N, C-alpha and C positions, 0 to 999 in steps of 0.2 A: 568131412561130413557136414553138410548144411542142415541146420536144425531150426525148426520153427516152434516157438513156445506159445501155448494158449492157456488161458485161465478163465474160470467163471467164479463168481461168488465173492468171498470175503477178502479183506486185506491180507489175511494170513496166507491165502493162496497166492496173492501177489508177491509176498515176501519169499515164499518157497520158490516161485518161478524165478525170482532174481538170483537166488542161491544157485539154482540149476544153471542159469545163464553164466554165472561166474565160473562154475565148475567146468562147463563146456568150453568156455574160452581158454581156461587153463590147460585143458586137455588137447587144445589145438583145433577144436571144431568151430565152425562159423555160424553165428546167429543170423537168421534171415527173417524178414518181416512178413513174408507171405508163404503159406503152406504149399502153394504151387511150385515154389522154388526150392523146396526142402527135400532132403533124403530121409529125414526123420522128423516126425511131429510128436510133441509131447503135450498132452492135455491134462491140466489139473482140474478135475471135474468138481461139481457141486451137487449137493442133495438137500440143501436147506429147505427148499419148497419143491412141490411137484413140478412147478414151472422150471426150476433149475435143472431137475432131472431131464425134463423134456428138451431143454436147450443143450444139455450135455449130449444127449442122443443125436440131436440135429447136427451138432458140430462133428461128431464121429462120422455120420453119414455123408455130410458135405465134404469132409476131408478126404474120405475114401473116393468119393465121386470126382473131386477136382484135382486130387493128387494121388492117383492110384498106384504110382510107383514108390511112394514114400512109406516107410515103416511108421506105425502108429503105436505109441505108448500112452496108456491112460492110467492116471492115478487120481487121488482125491477122494472125496466122500462118497460120490456116486459109485466109483469103482470099488471102494472098500465095502460098501453096504450090499452091492449087487455084483460081485466079481464074476460069477458065472454068466450072468446076463451080458455084462460088458465084454467078456472074453469071446462070447459067441457072436458079437456084433461084427458085421461085415467090415473087414479092413483092419481090425485091431490085432496087433502082433504080440502085445505084452500088456498085462495088467499088474500094477504094483500098488499094494495097499498102503494106507497111511503109516502103518508101523514100519514100513521099509522105505518110505519116500526120501529119508535123509541120505540113503544110498542109491537113489534112483539112477543116477548117471552110471555108477559102477555096475549096477545090476543090468541095465540096458546094454552097456558095452559088452558085458560077458555073455548074456543070453542072445543078443542080436548080432554079435561079432562086429561091433563098431570099431573101426580103425582110427586112431588118432593121427593127426597130421602135424608133426612137430615144427615144420617149416612155418606154420601159421600161428604158433603158440604165442601167448601174450601173458602179461601178469593177470592174475585172477580178477575178473570183473572190469578190466580196463576198458573194454569195448561194449560190454553187454548193456549197461545202463543207457548209454547215449545212443546206441543203435535203436533202442526202444523209446527214445525221446523223453528221458526222465530227468527231472531236476530234483526229484526227491526219491528216497529209498524207504521201503518198508522193511523193518527189521523184526524177524521172528524171535521173540524172547522166551516163549513157552508154548506148550501144546497140551491138549486135553482139558477136561473140566470135571470138577468134583460134584457139581450140582446137577440136578435132574429136573429142569423145567419141563412140564408135561407136554409142551408142544415141540420140544427140540430133539431132532434126530442126530445132530452133530456130535453130541456127547458119546453116542454109540459108535460113531465113525472114527472119532479121534482118540478115544481111550483115556487112560489115566493121565493126571497132570505130570508134566516133566519140564523143568526149567533149564535154560542155558546158563552158564556161569557168567558172572560179571565180566571176567577177563575176555571171554569169547565175544560178548556183545560189544564191549568197548573196542576190541581189536577190529571187528568188522566195521564199526562206525568210523573209526579213524582211517581205515584203509579206503573206504568209499569217499570220505571227506577229502582225502588227499587226491582223489581222482576228480574232484570238483562238485560232488553232491552237496547241496546247501541245506536240505531239510530232511529230517529223519522221523519216521513214525514207528513207535514201538507197538507191536501187535502180537496177539495170541488168541487162542480159543477162549481162555479165561484170563485175560490180561491182569486183572486184579489179584489173581491167584499166584502171580509170579513169585517164585522163591519159596513156596510152601514146602518143597522138597529139599531146599537148601538152607533153611533157617534164615531166609531173607524176606523182604517184602517189596512191593512196587515202589514205595517211597525211597527206599535205599537204592534201587536201580536208577530211578530218575536222578537222584542226588549224585550218584557215581558218574553217570553219563555227563551231567553238567560239569562235574569237577575234572574228569579225566579226558574230556574232549574240548575242542574249541568250535564246535559246530554252531552256525548262526541260529538254527531253528530246530526245536524238538517238539514233537507232538505225540499224543497217545491215540491209539485206536479205541474201539468201543470198550467202555469201562462200566461194569455193573455199579449201580449207585451205592450198594452196601460195602463196596471194596475200597472206598476212599481211605487211605492210611493216615495215621497220625503224622502231623508235620506237613501234610500235602499242601495246605493253604499257604504256608510260608514258602514252599518250593515254587509256587505259582507267581511269586513276586519277582522271580528271575526273568528278565526280559527275553531270554533265549527260550524259555518254556512258553509255548504259544497259548494265548487265552481262549482256547476252544476245547470243550469236552463233549463227547458223544455218550450220553447216559441213557441206555434203553429203559423206557418206562413200560411199554407193551400194552398197558391199559390204565385208564384213569378211574377204574372202579375197583374198590378193594375186594369185592366178592369175586370178580373175575381174576384178580391177581392171586387170590387163594387157590382157585381152580388151576391156575398156571403154575402153582408152587413157586411163585416169586417170593423173594425174601425182603421185600420193601413195600411198605404201605404208602398210600398216596400222601399222607400227612408227613411221613419221614422224607419222601422224595421232595416235597415242596419246601421243607425246612432246609434240606441240603442245597437246593437251588438258591434259596434266599441267602444262605451263608456264602456260597460261591460268588454270588453277585455283589455281596457286600465286601468280600475280601479282594475280589478282582474286578473292578469296574470295567464294564465293556466286554466281559467274557461272553462268548457265544455258546449257549447250551443247545445242543441238538439231540434228537431222540428217535426211537423206533416205536411204532404203534401197530399192534395186530388187530385187524378188523374182523369181526364175526367169529370170535373164539367160541367153541361149543357152549351152548347154553346162554350166550350173551343176549339178555333181554333188551327191550326198548329202553327201559329205565337205566340199565347199566351202560348202554351206549350213550344216553343223554348225560349220564354222570361223567363219562370219559370226555365228551365234547366240552362240558362245562369246566372240567379240570384243566384241559389244554387251553381253553380260552382264558382262564384266570392266570395260568402260569406263563404262557408265551414261550415259543421256541423259535430259534433261528432257522431251523429246517427240521422236517419230519420225514423219516423214511416210513412209508406206509405199506404194510403187507396184508393182503387178504389171507385169512387163515387157510392153510393148506394141510389137509389130512395126510399124515405120514404114518404108515403102518410101522408098528414097533414102538410108538410113543403112547403114553397113557391117555393123552388127549384124543387119540383116535378111537378110544373105547368109551368116551364120555357120551351121555345122551344129549338129545336136542341139538344136533348139528344144525348150524345156521345155513339157510338156503343161499345159493349163489346170487340170486336176485337181490336179496337183502344185503349181502356183502358188497355187491357192486354199488348199490345206492349209498350205503354208509361210507364206502371208500370215496365216492364222488363228493359227498358233503365234507369229509375230512380234508380232501385235497384242496378244496376252496378255502377252508380255514387255514391250512398250512401255507398256502400261497400268500394269503393276507398277512400272516405273521412273519413270513420271510421278508416280504416287502417292508414291513414295519422295522424289522431288524436292520435291513439295508439302509433305510432312510435315516437312521441314527448316525450314519457315517457321512452323510452329505455335508460338504464344506470342510471336512476334517482332512488332516494329512496322515497318510498311512504308508508303511513300508511294504512294497510288493515284491514277491519272488516271481519273476517273469518266466513264462514257459515259451513255447515256440511261436514265432510270428507267422501269420498267414495273410494272404492277399485280402484286403478289405472288400467286402461284397459290393459296396457302392462307391468306392473311391479308386478309380483306375490308376494303377501305378503306385499305390500306397499300400502299406501293410498295417495290419492290426495285431496287437499282441495282448495276451491276457495272462493273469497270474492271480495270486491270492494274498489277501491281507493276513496279518497275524491271527485274527479271529476267524479265518477261513471263509471270507467273502470273496467271490470272484470279481475281478476288476479288469476292464479292457481299456486299451489306450491306442489311439491312432498315431502311427509313426509318420510324422511329417518331415523329419529332418534326416532320415536314413540311419539313425543311430542303432547300434546293436545292443539289445538289452537282455537277450535270452540267457537264463541262468544267472542273472544278477539280481541284487536286492536294492531297489531305489525308492526314494520317497516321492509320492505324488499327492496331488490334491483331488479328493473325490468330488466330482461335479454334478453327476446326475444318475438317475436310474435309466437303464436301457429301455427301449420301447417294449421289449419282451418281458421286462422286469425280472429277468433271470440273472442279471449281473449289473455291476456298477460301471460308470464311465469315469475316466480320470484325465488329468492334464499334468504334464511335467512342471516341476517348480522352476526349473531353469532351462 
């Protein structure tokens, strides 16, 4: 069976996709890059915004149109929140909710009568990562969230918190590292809640992974600012624990944060960032901001801009507020118009781009270790390739390969020389 895997949304969806790929490989199925070549297509859908729902629908329609002979299985948050709607979509053969997705391959095999092909069997995960061009792996460590931010529909789709054991996580990381994966990202719906059902915490998980593996690079997915555990600052002194944290702020106005039911005030957030920057020089702090939350006044928006300006971020994920039925925010008065949201988003994008450039400029002239990804033909250099990768603090760097050397999936030091014209990435040169 030739299987194409698709995902939308968060890193947790990416981690689940990788697990399915490993299970399919172990069962003797073949992972293919394009749905037109597939007998089975599996979509891990998203519902975090109305736009994500729209894109999930578009993928379903396009898959049926372009691969009418393939069976289509849909899982993820959109499928969980709207199972009847998804089931009635043209071309969908099976809907599997989030509570059953850990058994998705077995369920699909049973209900769709998928036959394994032992002649093509391999060790779990041996081929799936590299067929998808990956130098890093997302590791799902927990699911579900205990909190109820008023804008979030994902907590309804994902259910109660449930953590994987330390042994399970370490075993998966070591297995993938033995297959050549260099960098691992721990992820979950509520990553900072890891271990709440096991008598553990995130700090113990990080310490265990660093102690019981020899992986070169460990990162964390999105981490709520109030979830930083005791001892975390000392853990970040380990050079294998990458100096980058994504801490969702959502708003720089305390009154908006109260309406969002967020558990962190701006003063607390600023103090945390200051502590992190003092403890880990050069750390890259990135964040999320929601633009146009219900009732957001002009003054509250100006407060947000001023707070972001004062604090500074290496990157900002900007989301225009999307009304999601079933959330408390959808019932709040004074919904902000799309026109106002578009203008505020435009202004914030300009500020975010300026701050990102400032963060990149701090690296100019420095030496950094880069994990290289796939090389591609250089757009303006006939016969030469260009390769890109990421610094420990998650800045993208590109290098022109002038000597034919193979760098993919290696970690090598380079000197950062310039900002690219587009200012989206840095340029580098080899040291030797």
